[in-house]
N, CA, C and O atoms as a CHARMM CRD file, in Angstrom:
* protein
*
  292
    1    1 MET  N     91.76800 104.56200  49.98200 PROA 1      0.00000
    2    1 MET  CA    90.38100 104.05600  50.26800 PROA 1      0.00000
    3    1 MET  C     90.29700 103.90500  51.79100 PROA 1      0.00000
    4    1 MET  O     91.24300 103.55500  52.49600 PROA 1      0.00000
    5    2 ALA  N     89.08600 104.20000  52.21900 PROA 2      0.00000
    6    2 ALA  CA    88.80700 104.14400  53.67000 PROA 2      0.00000
    7    2 ALA  C     87.58400 103.13900  53.85800 PROA 2      0.00000
    8    2 ALA  O     86.68500 103.06500  53.02100 PROA 2      0.00000
    9    3 TYR  N     87.61400 102.41200  54.95700 PROA 3      0.00000
   10    3 TYR  CA    86.69600 101.47300  55.28900 PROA 3      0.00000
   11    3 TYR  C     85.37500 102.18600  55.76000 PROA 3      0.00000
   12    3 TYR  O     85.40000 103.10500  56.57900 PROA 3      0.00000
   13    4 ASP  N     84.28800 101.73400  55.22300 PROA 4      0.00000
   14    4 ASP  CA    82.90800 102.28600  55.54300 PROA 4      0.00000
   15    4 ASP  C     82.12000 101.51200  56.47500 PROA 4      0.00000
   16    4 ASP  O     81.23100 100.74700  56.10400 PROA 4      0.00000
   17    5 ARG  N     82.46800 101.72300  57.79800 PROA 5      0.00000
   18    5 ARG  CA    81.79400 100.93000  58.84800 PROA 5      0.00000
   19    5 ARG  C     80.29800 101.22600  59.03000 PROA 5      0.00000
   20    5 ARG  O     79.54900 100.37100  59.50200 PROA 5      0.00000
   21    6 ALA  N     79.85900 102.45900  58.64900 PROA 6      0.00000
   22    6 ALA  CA    78.47900 102.84000  58.78400 PROA 6      0.00000
   23    6 ALA  C     77.71200 102.00000  57.63500 PROA 6      0.00000
   24    6 ALA  O     76.58600 101.55400  57.85700 PROA 6      0.00000
   25    7 LEU  N     78.28500 101.82600  56.55100 PROA 7      0.00000
   26    7 LEU  CA    77.58600 100.99300  55.50100 PROA 7      0.00000
   27    7 LEU  C     77.56400  99.53500  55.90100 PROA 7      0.00000
   28    7 LEU  O     76.58300  98.85000  55.61000 PROA 7      0.00000
   29    8 LEU  N     78.59100  99.02800  56.55100 PROA 8      0.00000
   30    8 LEU  CA    78.60400  97.62200  57.09900 PROA 8      0.00000
   31    8 LEU  C     77.42000  97.45400  58.11100 PROA 8      0.00000
   32    8 LEU  O     76.62600  96.51500  58.03600 PROA 8      0.00000
   33    9 HSD  N     77.36300  98.42300  59.05100 PROA 9      0.00000
   34    9 HSD  CA    76.25100  98.28000  60.12400 PROA 9      0.00000
   35    9 HSD  C     74.90300  98.33300  59.43700 PROA 9      0.00000
   36    9 HSD  O     74.00800  97.55100  59.75900 PROA 9      0.00000
   37   10 ALA  N     74.75700  99.21300  58.53000 PROA 10     0.00000
   38   10 ALA  CA    73.36800  99.41700  57.88200 PROA 10     0.00000
   39   10 ALA  C     73.04800  98.13600  57.20300 PROA 10     0.00000
   40   10 ALA  O     71.95800  97.59800  57.40100 PROA 10     0.00000
   41   11 ALA  N     73.97400  97.59700  56.38100 PROA 11     0.00000
   42   11 ALA  CA    73.65700  96.37100  55.59300 PROA 11     0.00000
   43   11 ALA  C     73.49100  95.21800  56.51000 PROA 11     0.00000
   44   11 ALA  O     72.61000  94.38900  56.28500 PROA 11     0.00000
   45   12 ALA  N     74.30800  95.11000  57.56100 PROA 12     0.00000
   46   12 ALA  CA    74.19200  94.06500  58.54700 PROA 12     0.00000
   47   12 ALA  C     72.78900  94.07900  59.27500 PROA 12     0.00000
   48   12 ALA  O     72.13200  93.04600  59.40600 PROA 12     0.00000
   49   13 HSD  N     72.39700  95.22800  59.71100 PROA 13     0.00000
   50   13 HSD  CA    71.10900  95.38100  60.31100 PROA 13     0.00000
   51   13 HSD  C     69.89700  94.95900  59.40900 PROA 13     0.00000
   52   13 HSD  O     68.91400  94.36200  59.85000 PROA 13     0.00000
   53   14 MET  N     70.05600  95.30600  58.18800 PROA 14     0.00000
   54   14 MET  CA    68.99600  94.82100  57.23300 PROA 14     0.00000
   55   14 MET  C     68.97000  93.34100  57.12200 PROA 14     0.00000
   56   14 MET  O     67.93600  92.79500  56.73600 PROA 14     0.00000
   57   15 ARG  N     70.00400  92.66200  57.42300 PROA 15     0.00000
   58   15 ARG  CA    70.05600  91.13000  57.38600 PROA 15     0.00000
   59   15 ARG  C     69.92100  90.60200  58.80000 PROA 15     0.00000
   60   15 ARG  O     70.14100  89.41000  59.01700 PROA 15     0.00000
   61   16 GLY  N     69.57200  91.42800  59.77100 PROA 16     0.00000
   62   16 GLY  CA    69.30500  90.92700  61.08200 PROA 16     0.00000
   63   16 GLY  C     70.47500  90.66900  61.99400 PROA 16     0.00000
   64   16 GLY  O     70.34400  90.05800  63.05500 PROA 16     0.00000
   65   17 ILE  N     71.70000  91.17900  61.53100 PROA 17     0.00000
   66   17 ILE  CA    72.91100  91.01700  62.20100 PROA 17     0.00000
   67   17 ILE  C     73.09100  92.32600  63.03800 PROA 17     0.00000
   68   17 ILE  O     73.28700  93.40600  62.48100 PROA 17     0.00000
   69   18 GLN  N     73.01600  92.18800  64.43400 PROA 18     0.00000
   70   18 GLN  CA    72.98200  93.30900  65.27000 PROA 18     0.00000
   71   18 GLN  C     74.27200  93.54200  66.06600 PROA 18     0.00000
   72   18 GLN  O     74.41600  94.57000  66.72800 PROA 18     0.00000
   73   19 ASN  N     75.16000  92.63500  66.00500 PROA 19     0.00000
   74   19 ASN  CA    76.37400  92.79900  66.79400 PROA 19     0.00000
   75   19 ASN  C     77.54800  91.95100  66.25700 PROA 19     0.00000
   76   19 ASN  O     77.33200  91.11600  65.37900 PROA 19     0.00000
   77   20 PRO  N     78.73500  92.13500  66.74200 PROA 20     0.00000
   78   20 PRO  CA    79.93900  91.49600  66.17900 PROA 20     0.00000
   79   20 PRO  C     79.84400  89.92200  66.41300 PROA 20     0.00000
   80   20 PRO  O     80.37100  89.17000  65.59300 PROA 20     0.00000
   81   21 THR  N     79.23700  89.46500  67.42700 PROA 21     0.00000
   82   21 THR  CA    79.04900  88.02900  67.74100 PROA 21     0.00000
   83   21 THR  C     78.23100  87.35500  66.58600 PROA 21     0.00000
   84   21 THR  O     78.58900  86.29500  66.07400 PROA 21     0.00000
   85   22 GLN  N     77.19400  87.98900  66.24100 PROA 22     0.00000
   86   22 GLN  CA    76.39500  87.52900  65.11100 PROA 22     0.00000
   87   22 GLN  C     77.14400  87.60700  63.81900 PROA 22     0.00000
   88   22 GLN  O     77.06600  86.67400  63.02100 PROA 22     0.00000
   89   23 LEU  N     77.83000  88.61800  63.58100 PROA 23     0.00000
   90   23 LEU  CA    78.63800  88.74400  62.37200 PROA 23     0.00000
   91   23 LEU  C     79.66300  87.61700  62.31500 PROA 23     0.00000
   92   23 LEU  O     79.85900  87.03400  61.24800 PROA 23     0.00000
   93   24 ALA  N     80.32800  87.28900  63.43200 PROA 24     0.00000
   94   24 ALA  CA    81.28400  86.19100  63.48200 PROA 24     0.00000
   95   24 ALA  C     80.65500  84.94000  63.10600 PROA 24     0.00000
   96   24 ALA  O     81.18800  84.21600  62.26500 PROA 24     0.00000
   97   25 ARG  N     79.50500  84.61500  63.69300 PROA 25     0.00000
   98   25 ARG  CA    78.75500  83.42700  63.39100 PROA 25     0.00000
   99   25 ARG  C     78.43000  83.26000  61.93900 PROA 25     0.00000
  100   25 ARG  O     78.67800  82.22100  61.32800 PROA 25     0.00000
  101   26 GLU  N     77.84400  84.35900  61.38300 PROA 26     0.00000
  102   26 GLU  CA    77.33800  84.32700  59.98900 PROA 26     0.00000
  103   26 GLU  C     78.43000  84.30400  58.99600 PROA 26     0.00000
  104   26 GLU  O     78.29300  83.63700  57.97100 PROA 26     0.00000
  105   27 ALA  N     79.52400  84.99500  59.22900 PROA 27     0.00000
  106   27 ALA  CA    80.68500  85.10300  58.28600 PROA 27     0.00000
  107   27 ALA  C     81.82300  84.09200  58.52900 PROA 27     0.00000
  108   27 ALA  O     82.84700  84.08500  57.84500 PROA 27     0.00000
  109   28 SER  N     81.58100  83.23000  59.55600 PROA 28     0.00000
  110   28 SER  CA    82.65700  82.20700  59.90000 PROA 28     0.00000
  111   28 SER  C     83.92900  82.87600  60.24700 PROA 28     0.00000
  112   28 SER  O     84.98800  82.48400  59.75600 PROA 28     0.00000
  113   29 LEU  N     83.86900  83.92400  61.11700 PROA 29     0.00000
  114   29 LEU  CA    85.04600  84.55500  61.58800 PROA 29     0.00000
  115   29 LEU  C     85.19000  84.34000  63.03500 PROA 29     0.00000
  116   29 LEU  O     84.21200  83.95500  63.67500 PROA 29     0.00000
  117   30 THR  N     86.32900  84.55600  63.61200 PROA 30     0.00000
  118   30 THR  CA    86.44600  84.46300  65.09800 PROA 30     0.00000
  119   30 THR  C     85.80800  85.71000  65.64600 PROA 30     0.00000
  120   30 THR  O     85.70300  86.73400  64.96900 PROA 30     0.00000
  121   31 VAL  N     85.39100  85.60500  66.86400 PROA 31     0.00000
  122   31 VAL  CA    84.70100  86.74000  67.58500 PROA 31     0.00000
  123   31 VAL  C     85.62300  87.93200  67.62900 PROA 31     0.00000
  124   31 VAL  O     85.17300  89.04800  67.37300 PROA 31     0.00000
  125   32 PRO  N     86.88500  87.75400  67.93800 PROA 32     0.00000
  126   32 PRO  CA    87.78100  88.91800  68.07700 PROA 32     0.00000
  127   32 PRO  C     87.90900  89.68100  66.74500 PROA 32     0.00000
  128   32 PRO  O     87.86900  90.91000  66.67700 PROA 32     0.00000
  129   33 THR  N     88.07100  88.82800  65.65400 PROA 33     0.00000
  130   33 THR  CA    88.12800  89.44200  64.30900 PROA 33     0.00000
  131   33 THR  C     86.90300  90.18300  63.88800 PROA 33     0.00000
  132   33 THR  O     87.00300  91.27400  63.32500 PROA 33     0.00000
  133   34 ALA  N     85.71200  89.61000  64.14900 PROA 34     0.00000
  134   34 ALA  CA    84.45400  90.32600  63.79300 PROA 34     0.00000
  135   34 ALA  C     84.34000  91.52500  64.65200 PROA 34     0.00000
  136   34 ALA  O     83.84200  92.54500  64.17700 PROA 34     0.00000
  137   35 TRP  N     84.76600  91.49000  65.90200 PROA 35     0.00000
  138   35 TRP  CA    84.60300  92.66300  66.87500 PROA 35     0.00000
  139   35 TRP  C     85.51100  93.82300  66.24700 PROA 35     0.00000
  140   35 TRP  O     85.11300  94.98600  66.20200 PROA 35     0.00000
  141   36 ARG  N     86.72200  93.43100  65.78200 PROA 36     0.00000
  142   36 ARG  CA    87.62500  94.50200  65.27200 PROA 36     0.00000
  143   36 ARG  C     86.90300  95.12800  63.97400 PROA 36     0.00000
  144   36 ARG  O     86.84000  96.35000  63.84100 PROA 36     0.00000
  145   37 ILE  N     86.45100  94.39000  63.18200 PROA 37     0.00000
  146   37 ILE  CA    85.85200  94.77500  61.93000 PROA 37     0.00000
  147   37 ILE  C     84.61700  95.63600  62.25900 PROA 37     0.00000
  148   37 ILE  O     84.45400  96.73600  61.73000 PROA 37     0.00000
  149   38 TRP  N     83.76100  95.11400  63.13800 PROA 38     0.00000
  150   38 TRP  CA    82.51900  95.77700  63.58500 PROA 38     0.00000
  151   38 TRP  C     82.80300  97.18800  64.14000 PROA 38     0.00000
  152   38 TRP  O     82.10200  98.15400  63.83900 PROA 38     0.00000
  153   39 ASN  N     83.90400  97.25900  64.99400 PROA 39     0.00000
  154   39 ASN  CA    84.20900  98.43600  65.63600 PROA 39     0.00000
  155   39 ASN  C     85.23200  99.35100  64.95900 PROA 39     0.00000
  156   39 ASN  O     85.66500 100.36400  65.50800 PROA 39     0.00000
  157   40 GLY  N     85.57400  98.96700  63.80700 PROA 40     0.00000
  158   40 GLY  CA    86.46500  99.88100  62.95000 PROA 40     0.00000
  159   40 GLY  C     87.91300  99.74900  63.40600 PROA 40     0.00000
  160   40 GLY  O     88.71400 100.64700  63.14500 PROA 40     0.00000
  161   41 ILE  N     88.27800  98.64600  64.08700 PROA 41     0.00000
  162   41 ILE  CA    89.74400  98.48600  64.40300 PROA 41     0.00000
  163   41 ILE  C     90.32700  97.64200  63.35000 PROA 41     0.00000
  164   41 ILE  O     90.49300  96.43400  63.51900 PROA 41     0.00000
  165   42 GLY  N     90.62500  98.22500  62.32500 PROA 42     0.00000
  166   42 GLY  CA    91.13300  97.50800  61.12900 PROA 42     0.00000
  167   42 GLY  C     89.99600  97.07800  60.20300 PROA 42     0.00000
  168   42 GLY  O     88.89200  96.77400  60.65400 PROA 42     0.00000
  169   43 ALA  N     90.27700  97.05900  58.94400 PROA 43     0.00000
  170   43 ALA  CA    89.24800  96.88200  57.95400 PROA 43     0.00000
  171   43 ALA  C     89.27600  95.33400  57.54400 PROA 43     0.00000
  172   43 ALA  O     90.30900  94.69200  57.73500 PROA 43     0.00000
  173   44 PRO  N     88.20200  94.76500  57.01100 PROA 44     0.00000
  174   44 PRO  CA    88.33500  93.46100  56.61900 PROA 44     0.00000
  175   44 PRO  C     89.07900  93.49200  55.27500 PROA 44     0.00000
  176   44 PRO  O     88.94000  94.40600  54.46200 PROA 44     0.00000
  177   45 ARG  N     89.91500  92.38100  55.09400 PROA 45     0.00000
  178   45 ARG  CA    90.72500  92.32600  53.94100 PROA 45     0.00000
  179   45 ARG  C     90.68400  90.93000  53.38800 PROA 45     0.00000
  180   45 ARG  O     90.45500  90.00800  54.17000 PROA 45     0.00000
  181   46 GLY  N     90.89000  90.68000  52.07400 PROA 46     0.00000
  182   46 GLY  CA    90.99300  89.43100  51.43100 PROA 46     0.00000
  183   46 GLY  C     89.67100  88.53900  51.69600 PROA 46     0.00000
  184   46 GLY  O     88.54800  88.98800  51.46700 PROA 46     0.00000
  185   47 ASP  N     89.87600  87.37000  52.14900 PROA 47     0.00000
  186   47 ASP  CA    88.67200  86.43900  52.36400 PROA 47     0.00000
  187   47 ASP  C     87.77200  86.95400  53.40600 PROA 47     0.00000
  188   47 ASP  O     86.55700  86.77500  53.33000 PROA 47     0.00000
  189   48 HSD  N     88.33300  87.59700  54.38800 PROA 48     0.00000
  190   48 HSD  CA    87.34800  88.22100  55.41900 PROA 48     0.00000
  191   48 HSD  C     86.43100  89.18900  54.84200 PROA 48     0.00000
  192   48 HSD  O     85.25000  89.20000  55.18900 PROA 48     0.00000
  193   49 ALA  N     86.89000  89.98900  53.99600 PROA 49     0.00000
  194   49 ALA  CA    86.11600  91.09400  53.32700 PROA 49     0.00000
  195   49 ALA  C     85.02900  90.36600  52.48400 PROA 49     0.00000
  196   49 ALA  O     83.86000  90.75100  52.52300 PROA 49     0.00000
  197   50 GLU  N     85.40600  89.35900  51.75600 PROA 50     0.00000
  198   50 GLU  CA    84.45400  88.70200  50.90300 PROA 50     0.00000
  199   50 GLU  C     83.36800  87.96200  51.77200 PROA 50     0.00000
  200   50 GLU  O     82.19200  87.98100  51.40800 PROA 50     0.00000
  201   51 ARG  N     83.73300  87.35200  52.84500 PROA 51     0.00000
  202   51 ARG  CA    82.78900  86.69900  53.75000 PROA 51     0.00000
  203   51 ARG  C     81.82200  87.73300  54.33800 PROA 51     0.00000
  204   51 ARG  O     80.60500  87.55300  54.29300 PROA 51     0.00000
  205   52 VAL  N     82.37600  88.80700  54.88600 PROA 52     0.00000
  206   52 VAL  CA    81.54300  89.84800  55.50500 PROA 52     0.00000
  207   52 VAL  C     80.60200  90.40300  54.52600 PROA 52     0.00000
  208   52 VAL  O     79.40500  90.47300  54.80300 PROA 52     0.00000
  209   53 ALA  N     81.07900  90.81600  53.36200 PROA 53     0.00000
  210   53 ALA  CA    80.20000  91.34700  52.28000 PROA 53     0.00000
  211   53 ALA  C     79.11400  90.38100  51.81000 PROA 53     0.00000
  212   53 ALA  O     77.98400  90.78100  51.53200 PROA 53     0.00000
  213   54 ASP  N     79.46500  89.16000  51.73200 PROA 54     0.00000
  214   54 ASP  CA    78.50700  88.21700  51.31800 PROA 54     0.00000
  215   54 ASP  C     77.39200  87.98000  52.36600 PROA 54     0.00000
  216   54 ASP  O     76.23800  87.80600  51.97500 PROA 54     0.00000
  217   55 VAL  N     77.68700  87.96600  53.63900 PROA 55     0.00000
  218   55 VAL  CA    76.64200  87.80100  54.56800 PROA 55     0.00000
  219   55 VAL  C     75.79500  88.98100  54.78800 PROA 55     0.00000
  220   55 VAL  O     74.63600  88.82500  55.17200 PROA 55     0.00000
  221   56 VAL  N     76.31000  90.21700  54.56300 PROA 56     0.00000
  222   56 VAL  CA    75.47700  91.46200  54.70500 PROA 56     0.00000
  223   56 VAL  C     74.88700  91.90300  53.41900 PROA 56     0.00000
  224   56 VAL  O     74.19500  92.92000  53.35800 PROA 56     0.00000
  225   57 GLY  N     75.17100  91.08800  52.29100 PROA 57     0.00000
  226   57 GLY  CA    74.50600  91.44300  50.98700 PROA 57     0.00000
  227   57 GLY  C     74.98900  92.57300  50.21300 PROA 57     0.00000
  228   57 GLY  O     74.22000  93.24700  49.52800 PROA 57     0.00000
  229   58 ILE  N     76.34100  92.82600  50.30300 PROA 58     0.00000
  230   58 ILE  CA    76.85300  93.87600  49.47100 PROA 58     0.00000
  231   58 ILE  C     78.25200  93.34600  48.83200 PROA 58     0.00000
  232   58 ILE  O     78.79900  92.32700  49.25500 PROA 58     0.00000
  233   59 SER  N     78.70000  94.01900  47.92800 PROA 59     0.00000
  234   59 SER  CA    79.99500  93.58600  47.33300 PROA 59     0.00000
  235   59 SER  C     81.14600  94.00500  48.20000 PROA 59     0.00000
  236   59 SER  O     81.00500  94.99900  48.91200 PROA 59     0.00000
  237   60 ALA  N     82.26400  93.33900  48.20200 PROA 60     0.00000
  238   60 ALA  CA    83.42600  93.69400  49.09300 PROA 60     0.00000
  239   60 ALA  C     83.90000  95.08100  48.68600 PROA 60     0.00000
  240   60 ALA  O     84.32500  95.84200  49.55500 PROA 60     0.00000
  241   61 SER  N     83.85100  95.43400  47.45700 PROA 61     0.00000
  242   61 SER  CA    84.30300  96.75400  47.06700 PROA 61     0.00000
  243   61 SER  C     83.51000  97.83400  47.64200 PROA 61     0.00000
  244   61 SER  O     84.00800  98.95100  47.78300 PROA 61     0.00000
  245   62 HSD  N     82.23700  97.56200  48.00500 PROA 62     0.00000
  246   62 HSD  CA    81.35500  98.62700  48.64400 PROA 62     0.00000
  247   62 HSD  C     81.81100  98.84100  50.13300 PROA 62     0.00000
  248   62 HSD  O     81.41400  99.86500  50.68800 PROA 62     0.00000
  249   63 LEU  N     82.55100  98.02900  50.77600 PROA 63     0.00000
  250   63 LEU  CA    82.99400  98.21000  52.05100 PROA 63     0.00000
  251   63 LEU  C     83.91600  99.41300  52.28400 PROA 63     0.00000
  252   63 LEU  O     84.08500  99.95300  53.37600 PROA 63     0.00000
  253   64 TYR  N     84.50900  99.77800  51.09100 PROA 64     0.00000
  254   64 TYR  CA    85.47200 100.94200  51.13600 PROA 64     0.00000
  255   64 TYR  C     84.94100 102.02400  50.29400 PROA 64     0.00000
  256   64 TYR  O     84.22600 101.82700  49.31000 PROA 64     0.00000
  257   65 THR  N     85.33900 103.23000  50.74300 PROA 65     0.00000
  258   65 THR  CA    84.95400 104.47700  50.04200 PROA 65     0.00000
  259   65 THR  C     86.16200 105.29200  49.82500 PROA 65     0.00000
  260   65 THR  O     87.12700 105.23000  50.58700 PROA 65     0.00000
  261   66 ARG  N     86.11000 106.07500  48.76000 PROA 66     0.00000
  262   66 ARG  CA    87.28300 106.93300  48.45300 PROA 66     0.00000
  263   66 ARG  C     87.38800 108.07000  49.48700 PROA 66     0.00000
  264   66 ARG  O     86.40100 108.67400  49.90800 PROA 66     0.00000
  265   67 THR  N     88.54900 108.29800  49.83300 PROA 67     0.00000
  266   67 THR  CA    88.75000 109.44800  50.81900 PROA 67     0.00000
  267   67 THR  C     88.72600 110.78000  50.01900 PROA 67     0.00000
  268   67 THR  O     88.74100 110.75300  48.78800 PROA 67     0.00000
  269   68 ALA  N     88.69100 111.86800  50.66800 PROA 68     0.00000
  270   68 ALA  CA    88.61400 113.13600  49.99200 PROA 68     0.00000
  271   68 ALA  C     89.86100 113.29500  49.11500 PROA 68     0.00000
  272   68 ALA  O     89.74700 113.73500  47.97100 PROA 68     0.00000
  273   69 ALA  N     91.04000 112.95100  49.62200 PROA 69     0.00000
  274   69 ALA  CA    92.24600 113.00500  48.92400 PROA 69     0.00000
  275   69 ALA  C     92.23200 112.14700  47.65100 PROA 69     0.00000
  276   69 ALA  O     92.73000 112.54700  46.59800 PROA 69     0.00000
  277   70 GLY  N     91.63200 110.93600  47.79300 PROA 70     0.00000
  278   70 GLY  CA    91.58000 110.05100  46.61800 PROA 70     0.00000
  279   70 GLY  C     90.65900 110.58000  45.58200 PROA 70     0.00000
  280   70 GLY  O     90.93200 110.35200  44.40300 PROA 70     0.00000
  281   71 VAL  N     89.57800 111.27500  45.89600 PROA 71     0.00000
  282   71 VAL  CA    88.63300 111.85100  44.96600 PROA 71     0.00000
  283   71 VAL  C     89.36600 113.01100  44.15800 PROA 71     0.00000
  284   71 VAL  O     89.27700 113.12800  42.93500 PROA 71     0.00000
  285   72 ALA  N     90.06700 113.81600  44.94600 PROA 72     0.00000
  286   72 ALA  CA    90.74600 114.91200  44.35800 PROA 72     0.00000
  287   72 ALA  C     91.83700 114.53400  43.37400 PROA 72     0.00000
  288   72 ALA  O     92.09100 115.24400  42.40100 PROA 72     0.00000
  289   73 ALA  N     92.46900 113.42400  43.63600 PROA 73     0.00000
  290   73 ALA  CA    93.59300 113.05400  42.74400 PROA 73     0.00000
  291   73 ALA  C     93.20400 112.55000  41.39700 PROA 73     0.00000
  292   73 ALA  O     94.07000 112.21800  40.58800 PROA 73     0.00000
């Protein structure tokens, strides 16, 4: 499974979240953690994924997409 940063950005923008600082504030994350998630330096996991998904209005499972290898398997 791969992290879908484009989906995160699209969903966040629909909720008025334009940058990692806003994501941090809305999802109760530290700014460095939100920055890493926003910029694709590591994917949100566990409670971070749940909080991020909740504030952008998608399910945590939608943050991830199957890779080409995963689909073929």
